[in-house]
C-alpha positions as CSV (number, residue, x, y, z in Angstrom):
1,M,90.2,-212.9,-96.3
2,L,87.5,-211.9,-93.8
3,A,86.6,-214.4,-91.1
4,T,83.1,-215.8,-90.9
5,K,81.5,-215.3,-87.5
6,V,79.2,-218.1,-86.4
7,G,77.1,-217.7,-83.3
8,L,75.7,-220.8,-81.5
9,V,72.2,-220.0,-80.0
10,D,69.9,-222.1,-77.8
11,T,66.3,-221.2,-78.7
12,T,64.9,-224.0,-76.5
13,G,66.0,-222.6,-73.2
14,T,66.9,-226.2,-72.0
15,V,70.7,-226.1,-72.3
16,D,72.6,-224.4,-69.5
17,T,74.9,-221.6,-70.4
18,Q,78.1,-223.4,-69.2
19,T,77.3,-226.3,-71.6
20,M,76.6,-224.0,-74.5
21,A,79.8,-222.0,-73.9
22,A,81.8,-225.2,-73.7
23,V,80.3,-226.5,-76.9
24,A,80.9,-223.2,-78.7
25,A,84.5,-223.2,-77.5
26,A,85.1,-226.8,-78.7
27,L,83.6,-226.0,-82.1
28,N,85.7,-222.9,-82.3
29,V,88.9,-224.9,-81.7
30,Q,87.9,-227.3,-84.5
31,V,86.9,-224.5,-86.9
32,T,90.0,-222.4,-86.4
33,R,92.4,-225.3,-86.4
34,D,90.9,-227.7,-89.1
35,L,88.8,-225.7,-91.5
36,P,91.7,-223.8,-93.1
37,K,93.5,-227.1,-93.8
38,Y,90.9,-228.1,-96.3
39,W,89.1,-224.9,-97.5
40,P,90.4,-221.4,-98.1
41,V,88.2,-219.9,-95.4
42,S,88.5,-218.8,-91.8
43,A,85.8,-218.6,-89.2
44,S,85.2,-218.4,-85.5
45,V,82.4,-219.8,-83.3
46,S,81.0,-218.1,-80.2
47,Y,78.1,-218.6,-77.9
48,L,75.3,-216.0,-78.1
49,T,73.3,-215.8,-74.9
50,D,70.2,-214.0,-76.5
51,H,68.6,-215.6,-79.5
52,K,66.6,-212.5,-80.1
53,T,69.6,-210.3,-80.6
54,I,72.0,-211.6,-83.2
55,P,74.9,-209.2,-83.9
56,Q,75.2,-208.0,-87.5
57,G,77.5,-210.1,-89.6
58,V,77.1,-213.2,-87.4
59,W,75.7,-216.4,-88.9
60,P,73.4,-218.0,-86.3
61,V,73.3,-221.7,-85.7
62,Q,70.2,-222.3,-83.7
63,L,69.4,-225.2,-81.4
64,V,65.6,-225.8,-81.8
65,K,63.2,-228.3,-80.3
66,T,61.7,-229.3,-83.7
67,L,62.3,-228.5,-87.3
68,P,59.5,-227.4,-89.7
69,P,58.4,-230.4,-91.9
70,R,60.3,-229.1,-95.0
71,R,63.6,-228.9,-93.2
72,R,63.5,-232.4,-91.6
73,R,65.5,-233.9,-94.5
74,L,69.1,-233.3,-95.3
75,P,70.4,-231.7,-97.3
76,Y,67.9,-228.9,-97.3
77,D,67.2,-227.4,-100.7
78,A,65.0,-224.3,-100.8
79,S,64.6,-224.4,-104.6
């Protein structure tokens, strides 16, 4: 099973790099420890310093200042 790679990205420029790295590390611990207990998947989370350059194969999770109107409700359904 291939591991999913998730990249945490700050597009706002308002969160310092130490905080972003600490959050990504904490999320990575939870994802690697807890996710496989409940679902047959494996993943890792890392902090990406440049929101303009996302490595191929990495799923970005972006921190943004505001969401577009259609995405302000959860869950988001594009259909």
